[in-house]
C-alpha positions in Angstrom: -0.1 0.0 0.0 1.4 3.3 -0.9 1.8 6.1 1.6 -0.8 8.4 0.1 -3.5 5.6 0.3 -2.4 4.6 3.8 -2.6 8.3 5.0 -5.9 8.6 3.3 -7.2 5.6 5.2 -5.7 6.8 8.5 -7.3 10.3 8.0 -10.8 8.8 7.5 -10.3 6.3 10.3 -9.2 9.1 12.8 -12.3 11.1 11.7 -14.8 8.1 11.8 -13.5 6.6 15.1 -13.5 10.1 16.7 -17.2 10.3 15.9 -18.3 6.8 17.0 -16.2 5.9 19.7 -16.8 7.2 23.4 -13.0 6.7 24.2 -10.9 7.0 20.9 -8.1 5.4 22.5 -9.9 2.2 23.3 -13.0 1.8 21.2 -15.3 -1.2 21.8 -15.4 -4.1 19.2 -18.8 -2.7 18.1 -17.4 0.7 17.6 -14.4 -0.6 15.6 -16.9 -2.6 13.3 -19.0 0.5 12.9 -16.0 2.6 12.0 -14.6 -0.1 9.6 -17.9 0.0 7.8 -17.7 3.9 7.5 -14.2 3.6 6.3 -15.1 1.1 3.6 -17.9 3.4 2.3 -15.8 6.5 2.3 -12.5 5.2 0.9 -12.9 3.8 -2.7 -11.5 0.1 -3.0 -10.8 -0.1 0.7 -10.6 -4.0 1.3 -10.8 -6.0 4.7 -7.3 -5.8 6.0 -6.3 -2.4 4.6 -7.4 -0.5 7.7 -5.3 -2.8 10.1 -2.3 -2.8 7.7 -2.5 1.1 7.6 -2.7 1.1 11.4 0.2 -1.3 11.7 2.4 0.7 9.2 1.7 3.8 11.0 2.5 2.3 14.5 5.9 0.9 13.0 6.7 4.5 11.8 5.9 5.9 15.2 8.3 3.3 16.9 11.0 4.2 14.6 10.5 7.9 15.4 10.4 7.3 19.1 13.6 5.3 18.9 15.3 8.2 17.0 14.0 10.9 19.7 15.2 8.5 22.4 18.7 8.5 20.8 18.7 12.3 20.4 17.4 12.5 24.1 20.5 10.5 25.2 22.7 12.6 23.2 21.4 15.8 24.6 21.7 14.5 28.1 25.3 13.7 27.4 26.0 17.2 26.0 24.2 18.7 29.1 26.6 16.6 31.4 29.6 17.6 29.6 28.6 21.2 29.8 27.9 20.9 33.5 31.3 19.4 34.0 32.8 22.2 31.9 30.9 24.8 34.0 32.4 23.1 37.2 36.0 23.2 35.9 35.7 26.9 34.9 34.1 27.6 38.4 37.2 25.9 40.1 39.6 27.7 38.0 38.1 31.2 38.8 38.2 30.4 42.4 41.9 30.2 42.6 42.9 26.9 40.7 45.7 28.7 38.9 46.5 31.8 36.9 43.5 32.9 34.7 44.1 32.7 31.0 45.0 35.7 29.0 42.1 37.9 27.9 39.8 36.4 30.7 38.8 38.4 33.7 41.9 38.3 36.1 44.2 37.4 33.3 46.7 39.2 31.6 45.8 41.7 28.7 46.1 40.1 25.2 47.9 43.2 24.1 50.6 42.5 26.9 51.2 39.1 25.3 52.9 40.8 22.4 54.7 38.4 20.0 54.3 35.4 22.5 52.4 32.5 21.2 
């Protein structure tokens, strides 16, 4: 099933189930059967199994997206931890842990460095 057809079935399903089911997230068997009949009526050539195939495909896509977001979140958490460690190191340095670097508050002027590199 191509993505456009699948998306059409999903859009009609969402519209229909939202109007039929008392609890859209947990429709009863009777509500599902009623919604299926309406989808078959509204989507040309929709066959038994097309709705569940569309829902399954959408669920699979969502699982992939969730996994990608989980990886991104882990990376952001690692970056946040590295940022925090760097901030702690800079704080210790400012509180007397050695000479401040040239150009930073408390350090030598960059102009006074002259030709030194």
